[in-house]
C-alpha positions, 0 to 999 in steps of 0.5 A: 500500500503506497503512501502519498507524500504531502507536497506541503511537507517537502522542503525544496532547495528553493524553499530553504534558500528563501527561508535563509534570505528571510532570516538574514533580512530579519537580522539586518532589519533588527540590527538597523533598529538596534543601531538607531536606538544605540545612536539615540542613547549615545546622543542623549547621554552625551548631551546630558553629561555635558549640559546638566552641570549648567542647568540651574534656576538662573539658567531659566530665569536670567538673560545671557551675561556679557562675554567673558563673564560666568552665570546668566541663562537663556530666558530671552531665548526661551521666551523668543522660541515660545513666541515665534513657535506659537505664532507659527502654529497659529498660522500653520494649523488652520492652513494645514487642516483646511488643506487636509479637509479639501483633499479628503472631502472635496477635491477630485482624486487627480487634484488631491494626488497633485496636492499631496505631491506638492506637500511632499515636495514642500516637506523635502525642501531644505529649511535653509532655502525657506529661510532665504526665500523669507529673507528675500520676501520679507526681511530685505527692506524691512529688517529682521523680525519675529513675524518673518521668522514665524512665517518661515517656521509655519512653511516648515509646519504646514506639510507635516500638519496637512499630511498627518491630518489627512491620514486621520481624516481618511480613517474616519468611518464613511458611515459617519459622513453618510449619517450626517448628510442623511440628516440633511446637513450639507457636506461642509456642515458634516465636516465641521460638526461630525468629522473634525470632532472625531479627528480632533485628537489626530489634529492635535497630534499632528500639531505637536509633532510639527511644533517639535520639528519647528522648535528645533529649526535653525536655518530659517531663523538665521535669515529672519531673526538672528540679530537680537539683543541679550534681553527679553523682547516681546515686540514681534516686529523686532528680532528675538532670540531663540534656543536653536540660535543660542546653541549655534552662537554659543557653540562657536564661542571661545568662552568655555562658559558659553560652550557649556551654555550651548550644551545646556540649551541643547539638552533643554531643546532635545528634552522638549522635542523628545517629550513632545514626540512621545506625547504626540505618539501616545495621542496618535495611538489613542486617536486610532483606537477611538476611530477603530471603535467608532467603526 
């Protein structure tokens, strides 16, 4: 009596080769992920080791001291960063959200694809090019100002907010749109009263990620708000100090005290960006779970 061989149990040389290739690629991918984590840890530990000794209450509450003196802080840079980033957020969020709404709710597929391409290209433009553009458009003839810097940062933020918001809006169940319009609401009213409230968590997440990106940008500020006083400035028509520029300037200083201030400022900026990134990721996962339950 002959026994039939199950073809699924036959291990051919091709199957062994494919399994070997799959195992190798898995090891390569795992090694790359581990390498990325190691590099991040090295950067964090190095900056923390050099920046922690300079962190104290004066660092956050006092302005920089003249060259050659010790002490002082980066109060003017912290205030300037908060003001310019806040203004950029007020500009970028409405524009980015409206672009995302247009792409997902009103645009024809070909138009939406073209807009996505434009956003991807804009996101890939070097920020120094954006700085030069704003310099020629707003700074020449008018002087540097926080307004010009905020517009430059908002250009960096818009594609991030628009693309992330669009991804969240796509996840909103079609049944919610149909229910809103089935009750007699217009498409625009359905977007405002049904879709946006459902996706508000994702919009907040996109905003946090964009703010974290803009807060660490130096290139646009070099051309728009780099000639500033060592004092707190709140007039948006004047140039303001910022943490990225403080790091850039102090790191090039021959003074050991200035170099230590640069390391401490880098630690503060890095900690802020990491915290905002973690919060944004947590909110993103929470929003996705809420939308999945709505399905």
